[in-house]
C-alpha positions in Angstrom: 5.9 -1.2 -15.9 7.3 0.1 -12.6 4.9 0.4 -10.0 5.9 2.4 -6.7 3.7 2.6 -3.8 4.4 4.8 -0.8 2.5 5.9 2.3 3.6 9.5 2.2 2.1 10.4 5.9 0.5 13.4 4.3 1.1 14.5 0.6 1.2 18.1 1.4 4.2 17.5 3.9 5.9 15.1 1.7 5.4 17.6 -1.4 7.4 20.1 0.2 10.2 17.6 1.2 11.6 15.4 -1.7 8.1 13.9 -3.4 9.0 15.4 -6.9 12.7 14.8 -6.8 12.0 11.3 -6.0 9.4 10.8 -8.9 12.1 12.4 -11.1 14.6 9.9 -10.0 12.5 6.8 -10.1 10.4 7.8 -13.1 7.3 5.0 -12.2 4.9 4.5 -14.8 2.4 4.0 -11.9 2.7 5.9 -8.5 0.4 4.8 -5.6 0.2 6.9 -2.5 -1.5 6.2 0.9 -2.7 8.4 4.0 -2.5 11.6 1.6 -4.4 13.4 4.4 -5.9 15.6 1.9 -8.5 16.2 -0.5 -7.3 17.2 -4.1 -8.4 21.0 -3.8 -6.3 21.1 -0.8 -3.3 20.7 -2.4 -1.2 22.7 -4.5 -1.8 22.5 -8.5 1.4 20.9 -9.2 0.8 18.2 -6.4 -2.6 17.3 -8.1 -1.1 15.3 -10.9 2.8 15.3 -9.9 3.7 15.5 -13.8 1.7 12.6 -14.6 -1.1 12.6 -17.1 -3.9 11.5 -14.8 -4.7 11.1 -11.1 -7.5 9.5 -9.2 -7.9 10.6 -5.5 -10.3 8.9 -3.0 -10.3 11.0 -0.1 -11.8 10.4 3.6 -14.8 12.8 4.4 -13.2 13.5 7.7 -10.5 16.1 6.6 -6.6 15.4 7.3 -7.4 11.8 7.5 -6.6 8.7 5.4 -6.9 9.0 1.7 -5.0 7.2 -1.4 -4.3 8.6 -5.0 -3.0 6.9 -7.7 -0.9 8.8 -10.4 -0.6 7.4 -14.2 0.0 8.1 -17.9 -1.4 5.0 -19.5 -5.3 4.8 -20.6 -7.6 2.9 -18.0 -10.8 1.0 -18.9 -12.5 1.8 -15.6 -11.9 2.8 -12.2 -13.5 3.0 -8.8 -12.9 4.8 -5.6 -14.2 1.9 -3.5 -15.9 -1.7 -3.5 -19.3 -0.7 -2.6 -18.9 -0.9 1.3 -19.6 2.7 2.6 -18.3 2.5 5.9 -14.7 2.0 4.0 -15.2 4.1 1.3 -16.1 7.2 3.2 -12.7 6.7 4.8 -10.9 7.0 1.4 -9.3 3.7 1.4 -9.3 2.4 -2.4 -8.5 3.6 -5.5 -8.9 0.7 -8.0 -7.8 1.0 -11.5 -8.4 -1.1 -14.7 -5.0 -1.2 -16.7 -4.5 -3.0 -20.1 -2.9 -6.0 -18.2 -4.2 -5.8 -14.8 -6.5 -4.4 -12.3 -4.5 -2.4 -9.5 -5.7 -1.9 -6.2 -4.2 1.2 -4.4 -5.2 0.4 -0.5 -4.7 2.0 2.8 -5.7 -0.7 5.2 -6.9 0.3 8.5 -4.7 0.5 11.6 -6.7 -1.3 14.6 -4.3 0.0 17.1 -6.6 2.6 19.0 -8.8 0.3 20.5 -11.6 -2.6 20.4 -13.7 -0.6 17.6 -11.1 0.1 15.5 -9.5 -3.6 15.6 -12.9 -4.9 15.1 -13.5 -2.4 12.1 -10.2 -3.7 10.7 -10.8 -7.3 10.9 -14.0 -6.9 9.3 -12.3 -4.9 6.5 -10.0 -8.0 5.9 -12.6 -10.3 5.8 -14.6 -8.3 3.1 -11.6 -7.6 1.1 -10.8 -11.3 0.8 -14.3 -12.3 -0.5 -14.0 -9.3 -2.8 -10.6 -10.5 -4.3 -11.7 -14.0 -4.4 -14.7 -13.3 -6.4 -12.4 -11.2 -8.8 -9.9 -14.1 -9.2 -12.7 -16.5 -9.9 -13.5 -14.2 -12.9 -9.8 -14.8 -14.1 -8.8 -11.2 -13.4 -5.2 -10.4 -13.1 -4.7 -8.3 -9.9 -1.9 -6.2 -8.2 -2.5 -5.0 -4.6 -0.3 -2.5 -3.3 -0.6 -0.1 -0.4 0.1 0.0 3.4 -1.4 -3.3 4.5 -0.8 -2.3 8.6 0.4 -5.9 8.8 3.5 -7.5 9.2 3.4 -11.1 8.3 6.5 -13.2 9.5 8.9 -12.6 12.6 11.4 -11.8 10.1 9.5 -8.8 9.2 9.6 -6.7 12.5 12.3 -5.9 14.5 11.1 -7.9 17.9 8.6 -10.1 17.0 8.2 -11.7 20.8 7.3 -8.2 22.2 5.4 -7.2 19.2 3.3 -10.3 19.0 0.5 -8.7 21.0 0.7 -5.3 19.3 -1.8 -4.5 16.4 -0.4 -5.0 13.2 1.5 -8.4 14.3 -1.4 -10.0 16.0 -1.7 -13.5 15.3 -5.4 -13.1 13.4 -3.7 -10.6 11.3 -0.8 -12.5 10.1 -3.2 -15.5 9.6 -5.2 -13.2 7.1 -2.0 -12.5 5.3 -1.4 -16.2 4.9 -5.1 -16.7 3.6 -4.6 -14.1 1.2 -1.2 -15.7 -0.1 -3.2 -19.0 -0.3 -6.1 -17.3 -2.1 -3.6 -16.8 -5.1 -1.3 -13.7 -4.4 2.4 -13.5 -4.2 4.6 -11.1 -1.9 6.9 -9.5 -4.8 9.6 -8.4 -2.3 10.0 -11.9 -0.7 9.9 -13.5 -4.3 13.2 -11.8 -5.1 14.6 -11.2 -1.5 13.6 -14.5 0.5 14.8 -14.8 3.9 16.5 -11.2 3.9 16.4 -9.8 7.2 16.2 -6.3 8.9 14.4 -4.9 5.4 11.3 -2.9 6.8 9.3 0.1 5.5 8.0 1.7 8.4 9.6 3.2 11.6 7.8 5.0 14.5 8.6 8.4 14.5 7.8 8.6 18.2 10.5 6.1 18.8 13.0 7.5 16.7 13.2 4.1 15.3 14.7 4.7 12.0 18.0 5.5 13.5 18.5 2.1 15.1 16.3 0.3 12.1 13.6 -0.6 14.6 11.2 -1.1 11.7 8.2 -3.4 10.4 7.6 -4.5 6.9 4.1 -3.5 6.3 3.9 -2.0 2.9 3.4 -4.2 0.0 3.0 -4.9 -3.8 1.6 -8.1 -4.1 0.6 -9.7 -7.4 -2.0 -12.5 -8.4 -0.3 -16.0 -9.4 -1.3 -15.5 -13.0 1.1 -12.3 -12.8 4.1 -14.3 -11.5 5.7 -14.7 -15.0 5.6 -10.8 -15.5 7.4 -9.8 -12.1 10.9 -9.1 -13.0 12.2 -7.3 -9.6 10.9 -6.0 -6.5 12.5 -4.0 -3.4 12.1 -1.7 -0.5 13.6 1.7 -1.2 14.6 2.1 2.7 17.1 4.8 2.0 14.4 7.2 0.9 13.0 9.8 3.5 10.3 12.1 3.3 7.9 10.1 5.6 7.7 7.4 8.5 7.1 5.0 5.8 9.6 4.4 2.7 8.6 3.5 -0.8 8.3 -0.1 -2.0 8.7 -0.9 -5.9 8.0 -3.6 -8.4 8.6 -4.0 -12.1 6.5 -6.1 -14.4 7.1 -6.6 -18.1 4.3 -7.4 -20.7 
């Protein structure tokens, strides 16, 4: 079971670049996209399913903003386009699918960098998500959480940790939330196979032309609950793939 997650920074733009070629080369079983910036009826017909048998889209009420979509071929037992919190769900931040061996959360976490209001919104989002996931784990659920978390965890995950320690996405309270998330019972699939590996990032600022110098952040993750650790066989960052200011991340599980 190959899962790929990618913040495409606009599915319409990425589709015109290399999205279909990337899918043909990687052949993921499940593809999770974030920041689609589109409603399904706004995209070309072939982009609505991208040659998968099924797709689920969660789009923001505000046009051209946020949005996630999950593409898959297997049959799901159920799905949801949110967690029941209207103020998050209206921004198109969740697609949750119940697969045979796990529940999959495709999430576009908020960016808190535009001011206090969005910072506080992000902190509330993180708190509520942790409460939700704790309750699901208590039921014995096996869970995969993929997406653009908009948080780098350790100093190794950003190119300039001292300078960025006061920047949204690498604030102490955000990093502490990720620590709590792992303590709750989740595993960072990339670090399981690439512990201590430096200068591996998944996002580079367009404005700073940061990709050329690899001035990046690792803020895109595929994390699995501990009861799925034995099923993890590989994980990586596909940092040579272009088409967005983020690159795809990948994990493979065997059942």
